[in-house]
N, C-alpha and C positions, 0 to 999 in steps of 0.2 A: 410212211415207205412210199422211195420214189416213184415216178409215172415213169411207164415202160423207155418212154422217150431216154430216162436218165440210165436204165441197162442197156439201152441197144446202141450209146455213144461213150459206155463207162469208159472211164482212160485203164480198169484190167484189163487187158489184152483174154483172158482168159472168160472171165465173167459176159464181154463184149459178143464175145463169140458163139459162148452158150447160148444169150440173148436174142441172140438174130437169128441162131438156128431153129430154135423152139418156135418166134413169130414167125418163122417161113414154116412151123406145119414139123418140124424133125422132131427128135426125141431121142434120149440118148439112153443104150443097153451098155451092156458087157454080155454077151454069151459063150466068153471063155478064148475070146480072141483081140481081146484090148475092147477101148472104149471106140465103140463104132454111133453113126448118126443112123437113124432107122425111122420108116416112113411106112406104113399102112395105107390099104385101099380105104378104108373104112374107119371112123373114128367115134367111140363111145363116150356119149355125152349124159352129164346126168341133169333132170332139168331143177331148177331150185326153188320151184313152189310144187306144192300139190298141185292148182291151178293148170301148170305149163306139164303136168305130168309125172311128180316125183310119187314114188308109190311108198306108204309108211304102212306096212300090214301089224294091223291089229295089237297083237301080240309085243308088238318092238316100240309102237308109242307105247303103252304103258312102260316101260321101260327106262326110256328116254328119261325119265323125270331124272335116275338114281344116276344119272350123267352128266359131272360137271364139266364145260369144256375150255379147253384154255387154249392160246396161241403164242407158240415160239419157246416155250419155259421148259421144254427138254427136248431140245431139238436133237441130241448125239444120242439122247433114247429111243428117240423113234426111229434114226435113223439101221439104232441096231437091231430093234424089232421088227424091222422092214427086211431086215437081212436073217431073222432069225434067231439072231445070236442075246437076246433079251431073256432073262430067265421070266417062265413063265409065257413065253413067244412060242409056237407054234416053229416047229423045223419048217425051211423052206424049200422047195422042189428046186434043182438047182440055184445056180448061184452069180444072177446078173448085176445084182448090186455087189460089185468085186471092191478090194481094198481101196483100188487108185478110183471107183466113183464114189464110193461111202466118204474118201477124202474131198474128193472134187463137191460133194454136198455140204461138207461143210464149210469150203472156202466158197462156197456159194448163197451159204446161208448166212456168214460174217460178213459178204457182201450185201444182204439186204436183199437176193435175190427168192432165195430159197428157206420153205416154212415147213414147220409142223403145225397141225390141229390136232389137239389131242383130247381124249376124255377122259376125265379121271373118274376113280370109285372107291368112297373111303378112303382120301388121300393118297391113292396108289394109281397109279400110271395103268389103264386097263386097258387102249389100245389111242390108233391117231392115225393121220394120213401125211404123207410126207410129199414135199408137193412148192411147184414155181409159180410166182404169181408175176403177171407182165400185164400191166394195167388192170381192164374188168376181169382178166381171165387167169385159171385157178387152172392149172394144168398137174391133175395128179399123177405122182411114180408108183406111188405103192401105198398100201395100210397091212395094219397090222392090227391083231389082239392078245390080251392075254383072260380078256373076261369074255364070256359067252356074248355075240353078237355088238361087241362093242365096235368092230371096223365097220359094221353097221347103221351102228349108230352113230358114227364120229362123221360117216358121208351123210346121212341127215341132216343131222347139227351145223356140219359143214357150210350144207347148201341152203341153209337157214341166215347162217352165218353173213355167207358172202351174197344172198340175197339183200340183206337189212344195209349192208355195207355198202352195195351200188354193182356191186360185178355182174356179169350175164352172162359168163362162159363156165363150167365145169367139166374139166375136159377129163375123162377118165380112161383114155385112152385107147385101149383094146377092149370089147365086149365078153365076158366070163358069165355063166349062168348066175354067179355070186350075188353080181350085181344089179343081172339085168333084174330081178326081183325087186328091183328099189322103184324100177321102170328108167334105167339108161338103155337111149336107144342108140342107134348105129346110125351114123350120116355118114353121107359121101364127102369125098374131097372137098369137092365145088363148095357144099352149103359148109360143112366145117369151114374154110378158109372166107366163106363170107363174116360167120359169127365169130374169127379168131381177130377179122379187121377190123370188125366195130368195138369188139373189145380193148384193142392193145391203144388207144388214144383215148382212153377213161383214166380219171385223175383219182381214182379208190387208193383206199388202204384197209389193209388186213387188219 
């Protein structure tokens, strides 16, 4: 995987624009008015290890062995799952991943910027996380499940995978009760900016 600087100076202007805005702390959503850049006052960050605060509930820990993690083997399916359009995935509230944004994710995946971290069970895609990787930062855009606890398992296994690969930041963007149970904490923009700034120069591979 190319380092962050490759995307920040990418010959494709769309990829370059997206990379530079994410490197500046913004993220894309479509809340019905077309694609727009957003920022929030606090960012939700998932610790990569239990020593740093990652919480793995006892029951979920027992279930992790039943999930097989994979990277980028079913990207389009993960996008569909995050939109609630994959058979077996729950319908989603709202449509912030519009057709235009879904097409953009596919474009960014072809350029090597967007990725899917998947969990499989019994040979079937059980859930996954959609995100962008810039240097040592993984910005999680969305997640989904088709099997109970699969999205939580995907986040926990993603954290372990990132840590093993030398990543230092897993950005979950916006806090919610579902991910808070895993130890996700909200940090201020200054702290987030420092963590992101330290992660961007890292030359690591997903």
